[in-house]
C-alpha positions as CSV (number, residue, x, y, z in Angstrom):
1,M,-15.9,-13.2,13.3
2,S,-16.9,-16.6,13.6
3,S,-20.5,-17.4,11.6
4,P,-23.8,-17.7,13.4
5,Q,-25.3,-20.7,13.3
6,T,-28.6,-22.1,11.2
7,L,-31.2,-20.7,13.1
8,T,-32.9,-23.1,16.1
9,A,-36.1,-23.4,17.9
10,W,-34.6,-21.6,21.1
11,T,-33.3,-18.3,17.8
12,V,-37.4,-18.7,16.0
13,G,-39.1,-18.6,19.0
14,L,-36.6,-16.1,20.3
15,I,-37.2,-14.3,16.8
16,L,-40.6,-14.3,17.3
17,F,-41.2,-13.0,20.6
18,C,-39.2,-9.9,19.1
19,V,-42.0,-9.8,16.7
20,L,-45.0,-9.9,19.5
21,A,-43.2,-7.7,22.0
22,E,-42.6,-5.1,18.5
23,V,-46.3,-5.2,17.6
24,G,-47.2,-5.2,21.5
25,T,-44.6,-1.5,21.3
26,Q,-46.6,-0.4,18.5
27,L,-50.3,-1.0,20.0
28,N,-48.8,0.9,22.8
29,F,-47.8,3.8,21.1
30,K,-51.1,3.8,19.1
31,A,-53.1,3.5,22.5
32,A,-51.1,6.9,24.1
33,A,-50.9,8.5,20.4
34,D,-55.2,8.1,21.3
35,G,-54.8,9.7,23.8
36,A,-53.8,12.1,23.4
37,R,-54.2,15.6,24.4
38,P,-53.9,18.6,21.4
39,E,-53.7,20.9,23.6
40,R,-50.7,19.8,25.2
41,P,-49.5,16.7,22.3
42,V,-46.0,16.2,23.7
43,A,-47.1,16.5,27.6
44,S,-49.8,14.4,27.0
45,L,-48.2,11.4,25.9
46,L,-45.5,11.5,28.4
47,S,-47.4,11.0,31.4
48,Q,-49.5,8.0,30.0
49,P,-48.6,4.6,31.5
50,I,-49.1,2.9,28.5
51,L,-46.7,4.7,26.4
52,W,-44.1,4.4,29.3
53,I,-45.2,0.1,28.5
54,G,-44.5,0.3,25.5
55,I,-41.3,2.1,25.8
56,L,-39.9,-0.5,28.4
57,L,-41.1,-3.7,25.4
58,W,-39.4,-1.9,22.7
59,A,-36.1,-1.9,24.6
60,I,-37.0,-5.4,25.9
61,E,-36.5,-6.5,22.2
62,A,-33.5,-4.7,21.4
63,V,-31.9,-6.7,24.2
64,A,-33.7,-9.9,22.6
65,W,-33.1,-8.7,19.4
66,L,-29.0,-8.9,19.9
67,L,-29.3,-11.8,21.3
68,V,-30.9,-13.8,18.0
69,L,-28.7,-11.5,15.7
70,E,-25.5,-13.2,18.2
71,H,-27.1,-16.8,17.0
72,A,-28.7,-15.5,13.8
73,R,-27.9,-14.6,10.0
74,L,-29.4,-11.0,9.8
75,A,-30.1,-12.2,6.3
76,V,-32.8,-15.1,7.3
77,A,-33.3,-13.0,11.0
78,F,-34.3,-9.8,9.3
79,P,-36.9,-11.0,7.2
80,I,-38.7,-13.2,10.0
81,M,-38.7,-9.8,11.5
82,T,-41.2,-9.1,8.7
83,L,-43.5,-11.0,10.5
84,T,-44.7,-7.8,12.2
85,Y,-45.9,-5.7,8.9
86,A,-48.6,-8.4,8.6
87,A,-49.0,-9.1,12.5
88,T,-49.3,-5.3,13.7
89,P,-52.7,-4.5,11.8
90,L,-54.1,-7.9,12.2
91,A,-53.1,-6.7,15.4
92,A,-54.2,-3.4,15.4
93,G,-57.9,-4.7,14.5
94,L,-58.4,-7.4,16.9
95,V,-57.5,-5.0,19.8
96,L,-58.3,-1.4,18.7
97,G,-61.1,-2.2,16.2
98,E,-59.2,-0.5,13.3
99,E,-61.4,-2.3,10.1
100,L,-58.6,-4.3,7.4
101,T,-59.2,-3.8,3.7
102,R,-59.4,-7.1,1.6
103,G,-55.8,-6.4,0.2
104,Q,-54.5,-5.3,3.2
105,K,-54.9,-9.2,4.9
106,I,-54.6,-10.5,1.4
107,G,-51.3,-9.0,1.6
108,A,-50.2,-10.1,5.4
109,A,-51.1,-13.4,4.2
110,M,-48.6,-12.9,1.9
111,I,-45.4,-11.7,4.1
112,A,-46.1,-14.7,6.7
113,L,-45.8,-17.3,3.4
114,G,-42.8,-15.6,2.5
115,V,-41.2,-15.1,5.9
116,M,-42.1,-19.2,6.8
117,V,-40.2,-20.0,2.9
118,V,-37.3,-18.1,4.6
119,A,-37.6,-19.6,8.0
120,L,-38.0,-22.6,6.4
121,S,-34.5,-22.5,4.3
122,D,-32.4,-21.5,7.4
123,F,-34.3,-23.9,10.3
124,R,-31.9,-26.4,11.8
125,G,-34.4,-28.2,13.8
126,A,-32.3,-28.6,17.1
127,A,-32.0,-26.5,20.5
């Protein structure tokens, strides 16, 4: 097995696509769950197009993630994917109107800073 290269602009872009796709998936899943009827939760979930959009997005993300893993080391790519832990709550606040505590906002900023450190330690500006 050949050793994957350091991060390139293309690989970073693909990882960021995966992050955004994961955030979108989670927002779709939450919206579908919020729309479920308690008397028939599974049937009402399965009948919601927003759930199926989330599942499709999840599948596309999986293919993109495999491309990432073909070109980047998991030890670098996976920590960058943890941006989802910062971006998903922020997106839930913006899109779904969920309130974030001060600690959640600080935590999201700390995650983003840590991801920057990991990414920059392995980034090679060539495409």
